[in-house]
N, C-alpha and C positions, 0 to 999 in steps of 0.2 A: 346086853348089847352096850349099855353105858359103860360097864366095867371094861369091856374090850376096847372101846374107844378111848377111855381114860388111860388104859395101859399102853396103847399105841402112841398117844400123845406124849406120855411120860417118856417112853422109849426114844422118840424122835427128839424130844427136848434135851435129854442127856446126851444123845448122840451128837446133836448140834453143838452143845456146850463143849463136849470133848474135842470136836474138830476145831472149834475156835480157840481152844486153850493150847493147841499144839505150838510149840516154840518154832520160830522161823530163824534160820541161820544163814549167814554168809559162809562160804567154803573156801578153803585155801590149802596149799600144799607147800612144804619146804623140804628140800632134799639135799644131801651132800654125797658126792661121789668123788673120791680122791681130793683134788684141790679146787673143786667146783661146788659152790652153794647156789641153788636156784630156788626162787620163790615165785609162786603164781597165786594170785588172789582172784576168786571168782572167774576162773578160766581165762584171765588176761595173759598176755605174753609173759613168759618167764623173765624175771630179773636175775641176771647171772653175776655172781661175784666170784672172781678168781682169788684163791688164797695163796699166800706165800708158803714156802717149804716149812718155815718156822710155825706157821698156824696149823699146818697139817700134821706135823710131828715126824719124827724119824721113820716111824713104821708106816705112815700114810693112812692111819685109821683113827686119828684124833678128831673126834666129833664135837669138840668143845665150841668150835665156831658156829655150828648149826644150833647148838644148845644156847649159845649166847644170843643168837638171832631170835630164837623162840622166846627167851626171857624178855627181849624188847617188845615182841608182838604181844606178850601176855599183858604188858602195861596198857596196850590198846584194846584189851578185852578178848583177845584170842585165847583159845584153849586147845590142847592137843586131845583129839578124840580117838586117834588110832595111829599106829606106826607099822612100818615094814622094813625089813633089812634084807639085803642079798649077800650071799657068801661067795667068796672066790674059791678056786680049786684047792687052795692050801688050808682051807678051813677058817679063814679070817673074814671079817665083815668087809665087803666091797663098797656098799652104799647103804644109806639109811634114808628113809622117807617118813616125814610126820604129816599127818592129815590134820588140818586145823579147822575150827569153826568159831564163829562169833555170833551172838544173838543180834538179830536185826533190830535197829532202833525204830520204834513205831510211834 
């Protein structure tokens, strides 16, 4: 009986420590579609930036503007943890979305 109680206590202790050790993150998203870059952090309203034709490029699929914005966010502790792109009917990328996260400061 003592061994069973000791085993159960040990299991609950490790389970509790494991749950406490989980990292907590803020979430964000940044996307570019055509000449629009939109950023939302923690579900707040999107901040929209309209790009010039030079920033988008002649083909309309130059994503360097969104990558430059991600580089700025990286300085603030953000990291890309996932991404998604949509394709148009001619086989080119239509939009790109990056999902971001940053460890919460405790």
